[in-house]
C-alpha positions in Angstrom: 14.6 -7.9 28.5 16.7 -5.5 29.6 14.4 -2.6 29.8 12.0 -4.9 31.3 14.4 -4.9 34.2 15.4 -1.5 34.3 11.4 -0.9 34.7 11.1 -3.3 37.2 14.1 -1.7 39.4 11.8 1.3 39.9 14.1 3.5 37.2 10.7 4.3 35.3 9.5 3.2 31.8 10.4 6.4 29.9 14.4 6.1 31.4 14.7 2.8 30.9 13.1 3.0 27.1 15.5 5.8 26.3 18.2 4.0 28.1 17.9 1.1 25.3 16.8 3.4 22.7 13.3 2.6 22.3 10.6 4.4 22.6 8.1 4.3 26.0 5.2 3.2 24.3 6.8 0.2 22.9 8.2 -0.8 25.9 4.8 -0.6 27.4 3.3 -2.8 24.8 6.2 -5.5 25.8 5.6 -5.2 29.5 1.8 -6.3 28.8 3.0 -8.9 26.4 5.2 -10.4 29.2 2.8 -9.9 31.8 0.8 -12.4 29.9 3.0 -15.1 28.2 6.2 -14.4 29.9 9.5 -14.6 28.0 7.9 -16.0 24.8 6.0 -12.8 24.9 9.2 -11.1 23.4 10.0 -12.6 20.9 9.7 -10.9 17.0 6.6 -11.2 15.5 6.0 -10.8 11.6 2.4 -9.9 10.6 0.5 -12.1 8.5 0.7 -11.4 4.7 -2.0 -10.2 3.1 -1.6 -11.5 -0.4 0.4 -14.7 0.5 -3.1 -16.8 -0.9 -3.1 -14.5 -3.9 0.8 -15.5 -4.7 0.5 -19.2 -4.0 -2.8 -18.9 -6.4 -0.6 -16.8 -9.5 2.4 -19.2 -9.1 0.3 -22.3 -9.5 -1.6 -20.7 -12.5 1.6 -20.0 -14.2 3.3 -23.4 -12.9 -0.1 -25.0 -15.0 1.2 -22.6 -18.2 2.7 -25.3 -21.0 5.0 -22.7 -22.7 6.1 -19.7 -22.4 4.6 -16.3 -23.3 6.3 -14.8 -26.3 8.4 -12.3 -26.2 8.8 -9.2 -28.3 11.7 -7.0 -29.1 11.3 -3.1 -28.9 12.1 -1.6 -32.6 11.4 -2.0 -35.9 9.7 -4.6 -37.4 11.0 -8.3 -38.1 12.1 -8.6 -41.9 10.1 -11.7 -43.4 11.9 -14.1 -45.5 
């Protein structure tokens, strides 16, 4: 919000971005989001997780297993009794 306020006070986008420690292109993008959505457009946005559905399917498959898979130790063969 500070960077946008500095731009509105005729300080210039580059100068406002530099004073706020950000890139002028990012400030430009934020300005467009602010113009369209107001203050709500400045909230952080998480990109969608493209693997979320795959993770859920794998978790469901693992949950359906009745017994855990056997674990094998590295090293020599176990002696038979």
